[in-house]
N, C-alpha and C positions, 0 to 999 in steps of 0.2 A: 381814162374810162369815159363813158358817155355823159356822166353827171346826172343820169336819171335814176340811179340807185337810191332807194329810200334812205334817209338819214340814219346812221348807226348800223346800216346793213352792208356787208361786204359783197362786192360783185361775185357772180357765179365763178366757181373754180378757185377763188382766192383763199378761202379758209383751208381748203385741202392742201394747197401749195405751201401756205404758211406753216401748217402742221408738219408737212414733210420736211421742209427746210429746218424748222425748229428741232425736229427729232435728230437730224444729222448734226446739228450744232451741239445739242445736249449730250448726245452719245459720244461726242469727241471725233466723229468722222471728219468734221470740219472744226479743227481746234481754234483756240483764241488766236487772233491776229491773222489767221489764214484768209486768203482771198477766195471768194465764192466764184464759181464758174460765171462766164459772161451771161448776159440776158439771153442771147441767142442760144447758147449751149443749154441753159436751164429750160428754155422754151422747148427745145428738142427733147431733152430728157423727160420732161413731164407732159409732153404732147399738148401744150397749150400755147396761146398766143403770147407775144412779147408784152403787150399791154397788161395781161394778167400777171406775168412775172414782175413787171415793173410795179404794179400795185401791191403785190405780195411783198416785195422788198421794202416798199414804203411802210407797210404795216409792221414788218419786222424791225425796221429802223425806229419807228415810233415806240415800239415795245422795248427798245434798248438792246436788242440782240445783235444788231449789225450796225456798221457805220458805212454810209454811202459817200464816196469821195468822187466828185466830178472829174471825169477823165481818167480815173484810176480803177474804179469798180467798187464792189461791196466787200467789206471785211468783217469777220467775226469780231465782235467787240469783247474786250476784256472787262469783266464785271467785278467790281469790288464795292463794298458798302457805301463808299463815298462818291461813287460814280453818279453823274446826273442820270436820272431815269432808273436807277437801281431800285428794286423792290424786294421784299422778303420772299415773295413767290419766285421771282427771277433768280435770286440767289439760291433758293432751295432747288430749283430745276438744275442748277449747275453743281449741286451736291455740296454747296458751301455752308449750309445750315444743318446743324445736328439737333438731335432731340434736346440736348442740354442747353444749347444756345436759346432755343425757343422757351424752354421751361424757365430759365433765368430771366429772360426778357419779360415773360408773362408775369412772373412774380414781382418784378420791379414795377410794372405797369398796373397790374390788377390789385395788388395789395393796397396801393394808394387809392385806387378807384373804389375799393370796398370801404376804406376809411371815409372818403368823401361822400359815398352813398349813405353812410350812417349819419352824416351831418345834414345832407341835402335831400334825403328821400321824402317822397310824398306818399299819401295813402294809395295812390294809383301805382306807384312803383312797388310798394309792398304787396299789393294785390297781384301784380304781374309775377313777381318772384315767387310768391306762394303758390300760384297756379302751376308754374313750371315744375316746382318740386313735387307737387301732388301727382303730376302725370308720370313721374319716375316709377311709381309703384306698379304700374301696369303697362310698361313699355318694353319693347325688344331692345337688344343692345344697340342696333343702328339708331332706333328712335331715341334711346337714352343719350347717345352721342349728340344728336341734334338738340335735345333738351338741355344738355349740359352746356353746350356752346351758347344757346339762347339765354340760359341763366347768367352766364358770365357777361354776355353782351348787355343784358338788362341791368346789370350792376354798373356797367360803364355809363349807361343812360342815366341811371339814378345818381351817378356822381355829379351830374350837372356840368361836366367839363367836356365841351365838344371836341377838344384836341385829343383827349383820352379815347373818345368814341371813334375818332378817325384812326387813331393808332391801332386800336383793337381790330377795326374793320380790315386794316392792312394785313393782319396775320390770322384772320378768321379761318380761312381754308386750312392753313397749317395747324392752327389750334384744333380744328376738327379731327385732323389726323392723329394728333397726340392723344386726344380724348378717346377716340375709338381704340387705339392701341392700349390705352390704360384700362378701358372697360373689359378687355379680354384677359386681363390679369386679375385673378380673383383676390390675391393678397393685396394688390395695389388698390383695387376698387373698394375692398373692405376697409382700407385705411383712409381713403380719400373721400368717398361719397358721403359718409356721415357728417363730414365737416361742412357740407352744404347747409345743413340745418343750423350749425353753429354760426356760420357766416350770416345767414338770414336773421337769426335771433339778435345778433349784435347790431345789424342794420336797423331792425325794428326798435331795439332799445336805444338806438342812437349812441352806440359805444364805438367810436372810431378806432380806438386802440385794439379792442378785441376783434373787430372786423378785419383790421389789417393783419393781426397775428393769425387769425383763423385762415385767411386767404393764403398767407405765406405757407402755413402748414399744409394746407390742401394741395397747393401746386407743388410744394417741395416733396410731397410723398413720392412722386414719380422718380426723383433722384435717388431714393432709397431702394427702389425695386426694379429699376430698368436694367441694371446689370450692364452687359456689353452694348445694349441698344443705346445707352446714353450718349455715346460719342460717335454714333453712326449717322450718316445722312438720313433725313426724314423718310425719303422715298424708299430707301433700303430697309429701314426699320419696319415700314408697313408691309413690304414684300415678305420680309422674314416672318412677321407675325401671321401673315396669310397662310404660310406653310404649316404653322403649329396651331392654327385656329380654323380648321376646315369649314366649320359652319358659317364663318364670316369671311371666308377666303375671297369670294367675288367682290364683296364690299370693300375690303382692305385693298385688293388689287386695283379696283377702280379709283379709289382715293389716291393710291400711290401714283397711278398714271396721271391723275389730275394735278398732282404736285410736280411730276416729272415732265409735263408737257404743257404747252400754252393752250388755254381754252380759246375757242374760236366761235 
């Protein structure tokens, strides 16, 4: 490319090509280990220049979706959790992460984060957490989902452990999907939401054991009510929920697509 593109900004045409190729990979049109068409063929298919294709392939390689082999071409990369460059969102796009996977991982991470928050919290942390819970009373379901994720993120901040903060950030988009699905289930929401207050009280009173227990109960509630959704890929869970929650259909479908495709 020309080198004149502002830092962090992809050249014109590249985001669209990246999204199109990503969709073919995620959908299975181009399965794992398959060889992508040549740069010339891709340029003809998408009606763009070869430099645009070359840059698009570079981006896809950096994101861990393909492997570029000099003299051989580009190949769809097999993704597993131990792969270099693997991420929770990338695994979710391949359908490798279920609702239960995420719930179990969040419980392990956030229960300890809550316990640490009870030990390390400051007045500023308490003020932030309290403000978030107060806003729940007059929020829509999509707004409540944003507040819920913000509440959990604020707890990781209050934990004082930067590694926990980074780990939560890596699953934040997926967590938002789980939260939105949960809030559309009245029984689940009724069981889980009141525990926010219990968690906050334990943190205020600096009771790490109670904070840990309350967070475990809060996140574990989903495992009791999810039914068949528990072992389904996250994107499928959201698509299914959109069908039975028409009022939130567009929100759930958009979030499903954000999990099932690469953001550009």
